[in-house]
N, C-alpha and C positions, 0 to 999 in steps of 0.2 A: 847570811840572808836577812832581809830586812823584817822588823816586826810588823805584823799585820794587823791594825784595827781598822774596820771598815768605816767607822765614823768615829766623831770625836768622843762620843758617849758610850757606845757599846762595843764590846770586845768579844772575840771568840775564845771560848773556853770549852775544856774537856774535863768534867767531873766524873769520878766513879772509884771504883775498888776492883781489885783483881786477885788472883791466886798468890801474887808476890807478897803481899801483906795480910790478906783477909783468909782465915781458914774457911772450910767448907759450911760450918755452922753460921759464920757472920755473912757468908755470900748467899747463903740460903734466906737470911733475913731480908737482904736487899734485893732478892731475886724478883725481876718483873715479868709475869705472864702476859699473854696476850690482852687480856683485860685492863691490867695494870698500866701496861704500855699506852693502850689508847686513853686511858684516863689521865696519864702525864702529858700526852699531846694537847688534850682538850684544855687541862689545866694552864698549860703553857700559852695557848691562845689567849685564855680569859686573863692572864697576867700580861699580856701586851708583848709577849716574846715572839719575835720576827721569824726565827729559824732555829730548828732542833731536831735531832735524831736521837732515838733511844736503842740501846743494844743490850741484851742480857742473855748470857749463856752460861753453861756450868761453871766456868772459869772467870766471867767478869760481867760487871753491870756497869754501864756507861752511858753518859748523856753529852752530846756534843751540841753546842748552841751559842747564840748571841744574848749577851746580858750586859747590865751595868756592873753586876757584881757577881761573882760565882755562887754566893748563897742563895740566889734566885733558882738555880739549877739544883742545889744541893737540896733545897727545901721541896721542889718537885719531886726529887728521888726519894726522900724521907717520908713526905706525905702519902706516896703511892706504895710504900713497901713496910715491912715490919721493921725496919733499920731505923734507928735514931740518929740525931745530928752528933750526938757524944761519940758514938761508935764510928760514924763516919770521920771524925777528926783523928781517931785512933788508927784507921786503917785506909782511908780514902786518899786521893790524890786530886790535885787542881792544877791543870796546865792552862797557860794563858797565850793567845796570839800564836807565835811561831813554835812554841813548845807543845801546843795542842795540835798543831799540824803535823809536826814530826810524830807526835803520839799516834794519831789516826793512821799515818802511813806505815808505822811498823806494826800496829795491830792487824791492819788488813793485809799485810803481806807474810803474816805468819812469824815475824821476827820477835814478837812480843808473847806468842802462844805459851802454853804452858808445856805443850810438846813442841819443839822448834819445827816451823815449815808447816804446821798444821793449818791449812787454808780455809776451813770451815767457817772461820769468822767472816770470810768476806760475803759469803750469802747471805748473812746475818745483817750485815751493813748495807747490802743492796735492797733487802726487805724493808729495814728500817727507814731507808730513804724514800722508798715508794710510799710508805706509809705517812711518812711526814709530808710528801708532796700532795697525797690526796687529802689531807688536812690544810693545805695552804701554808704550809711551815717549812718550805724549802725555797730560799732565795737562791740568786744566780750563784753566789759564792758557795754555797753549801753543795749546790748541783755539779759545779765544776769540780770541786774538792772530792767529792765521792767518785765522780767518774775518773778523775786523776788516781785515786787510789786503787780503783778496780783495773785500771790500765797497767799499773805499776805492779800488781799481783800477777796479772797475766803475764807480764815482760819477765818477772821473776821466775814464774814457774816454767816458762818455756825456754828461758836462756841460762837457767842455772840449775842445780841439782838440789836445792834447798828443799824440796819436796820429794826428793827420790826415795823409793823405797816405801812400804805400806807401814806408816806409823801415825797412829791417831789414838784418842782415848778408846775408841771401838777396838781397835788392832791390838792396842797394848792389854786390853782385858783378855782378849782371846790368846795373846802370848804369854799372858801370867798363867791362864788355865793349862795351857800345853806344857808348860814349865813345872807346873806344880801338881798336875792330875795324870796319873798313870793311866796308860790305856784309855785315852779320853775319848776315842771313837766308839769304845762300847759303854759310856757312862751315860747316865740319864741326865740331861740339860734341860733345866726349866727357864725360860726368858719371860720376865712379867715387865710389860711395857714396850710397845712397839712404836715408839715416837723416832725422831731422827736417829738419836744414838743407838736405840733399840734395833731399829732396822739394820744399821750399819754392823752392829755386833753380830746380828743373826747372819748377815751375808759372810762376815769373817769366820763365824763360827763353822757354817757350811763348807766353806772354801778350804779352811786350813785344818779342821779337825777331822773331816770325812765322816762326821757323825750325821746320821740320817734320822735319829729319832729325837729329835728336838722339840720340845712341847712349847707353845707360845699361849700366853693369857695376857688379855688387855681388857680394860674396863668396856671398851667399845668393841666388841667381838669382830665386827666386819673389818677393822682396821687390821686385826691380826690374821683374818682370813685370806687378806690380799696377799699378804707377805708369805703366810704359809702355802698358798696355792703356787707361788713363784718356785718354792724349793721342795713342794710336796712334804710338808711338815704338819705335826698335829696341832690343832687348836682346842683349848678348854674353856668352858665358861669361867667368867671372873668369880661366881661364888663357889667354885671348886678349888679356889687356890689353896686353902689348909688342907685339903686333901692330897693334892698334888706334890706339894713341898716335901713330905716325908718320902716320896719316891725318887725325889732327886738326889743327884751327887753334886750338882752344881746349880745354884740358883743365881741368875743374874737380874738384878733389879735396875730398871731404866724408866722409871715412870717420873710424871711432872706433879705428882701431888705435893702439896704444901706442907703436909705433916707425915711422919712415919707410917708406912703401910705394913711393914713386917716388924713385929715384935715378938717377945717370947711367948706370948698367949697363943698365938697361932702355929708355933713350932712345936709339934708333938713328934719328935724324932728319936731315934736310937741308933743312928750311925752317923760317921763324919759328912759334913755338908759344907762345901765352900761357898759363900755368899759373897758376889761382887756387887758393890752398891754404886752405880754410874750416874746417880741423881743428886741434883742440887735444887733444894735443899736435900738433906740425907732422908732417905725413905727407909732405912734399917735403924731400927732403935738400938741404943746402946746396950741395953739390957740382954740383947740376943748373944753377945760376946760371952756371957757367963754360963751359957748352955755348953756342957761338956762335948767335944767333937766339932763344934761350930767354928768355921774361921771366916772373919769378915774382912774384906778389903774394898776401902774406898777410892774413888776415882783419883784423890791427891795422892794415895800409894802408889797408883799405877802410873802416874805421870812422873814419878821418880825413876822409873826404869829406863836405864841408859844402856843401849846396844850399839853394835856397829853401825846400824842405820842412822842412828841419831848422832854419832861420831862424825860419820862421814858428812852429814849435813852442816856440822859447824864449819868445816873447811869452806863452804860457799856463802858464808855470812859477808865476808868483804864484797864479793861480786855483788850480792843482793843490796848491801848499804849504798853501793856506787850507783847503782840502778835508782834506788830511792832518792837519793841526792840530786841526780839528774833530773828526774821526774818532778821533785819538788821545787827546783829552781824554775822549771816550766811553768809550775802554778804559781810560784811567787812574782815571775814576770808578767803573768796575766793579771794578778791581783793589783800589783802596782800600776799596770797599764790602766786599768778600770778606775784606779784612785787617782792618778794624775791627769787623765784624758779630760774630764770636766775642766780642770785648772788650765790645762793647755787652750782649751776651747775659749775660756774666758778670757784668758790672756791674749788670744787672737782677735777676740771681739774688742779688747780694750784698745789694742794697738791700731786696729782698724778705725776706732773711733778718733783715736789720735790723729791718725793719717787723714780722715776726712776733715776734720777741724782744720789742720794745718793746711791742706789742698785748697780749702775754701778761702782761707785767709790769704795765700799766696795769688790765687786767682784774681783777687780784688787788687792786690798790690801790684803785681807784674803785669805789664800791658799785653806782652806777646807770649803769655804763660802758655806752654805746651802740656795741658790737662792729661792727654793719653799718654804721654812718655812718663810724666810724673806718677801715674797711676801704676804703670808696669813696673817701673823701678820701686816704689814704695811697697807694692804687694810682694815683689821677690825679696826685699829687705825684712819684712814682717815673717814670711816663709821661713827664712834663714835663722831669725831670732829665736822663733817658736821651736824649730827644728833642734835648736843649740840647747834650748831648756828640756825638750822632751828626751833628748840624749844624755843630758845629765841626770834625769830623774829615772831613766832605764838603767843606770849603771849600778852594779851590785855594791858598790861602796858609798852609795848615796843613802842617806837617812831621808827616806821619801816623806814621812809625815813632815818633819822639821822643814825640809825644802820647800813642800807646798803650802805650809804656813807663811814661809818667808816671802815666796812669790806672790801669794795673795796680799799680804801685808804690804810690800813695795808697790805694787801696781794698783792697789786699793780695789780689787776684785773679789767676788764671792761666787765660787763655783757652786752648782747644785751637786749634792752628793746622793748617791745611790748605794744602797747596801747590796 
């Protein structure tokens, strides 16, 4: 497939980091909350960047956008997070043009997820695009790309079993609890944090453990009460957290706090306690591990769980990759069409100008010149020539950028370009 640069000076980049090279601590440094993501978009506009989207989940933080050099996007990430350029250089990635397009397709379809087939990221991409569009930072290329990724994700979900079975970070945590806690339906479970992962974990806990005495605590109590009402669970005030933890056999931490909220200072316990930290950055301090009877499991550990469901999903990777290839080809055809359409239009105008000059000359030179017939024949010839060039540029083996440059040079035309 062809490399896609939408102008002679700006290129499409994907920059970021993920669970593949960055551990939870580093991912936490580069994590971007809603306020930070808004700041990235604002700074991008000030820096003259035309189109850009930002995603940040527990497993990855990524920026997709147009720039002359990828450092423009890396700077946006580092300026608005706790991460440094040096740290990014150690664990980050930079993809350009077609590689960047390949990457967002794999991310959006769950092939690049920490747990294979986890489609939660696609909703993040949708939201990120909406936020960018509202700020005037979504050009036609980005809109078409995101829509193509969304359609590909749906197609894979509907036509393959890549997402078959219940497997996600939230389900993996519940699976871990069920495998490691005896008589789990009788145990006291405390869930601290009711964001997206917290809500999903709560639903899975109720569904799979048959435990009806789960306690919820959230900084904003009404959010916890909405979830508790759905499942008839208990809600406690945030300031009662130190008193509720000693009663628990299992503590699930899924907050969005930027610093640890659970440390040894608030853990006054004298019985075994399993703590699952599903937060990025980590919300359970490492000093907790020194307390006798306390076991701490982080989401990176949970993601290493391989079971029959995941093994079954791997069988469907080739089918998913074939769908991605098909959809990417459609997208590339559209991109190349947008790129060469102005050139074909300019070529047609140039040929028409040559035609008009030549007909005017022949009209004066030939006494019985049939202008109408000459016009018909000339137009047909011009149409055939431009169609021939268009078909050449549509061919998958054509290096589109080089061909456009050659056509413009030979015919001395300059097509207007739009990103």
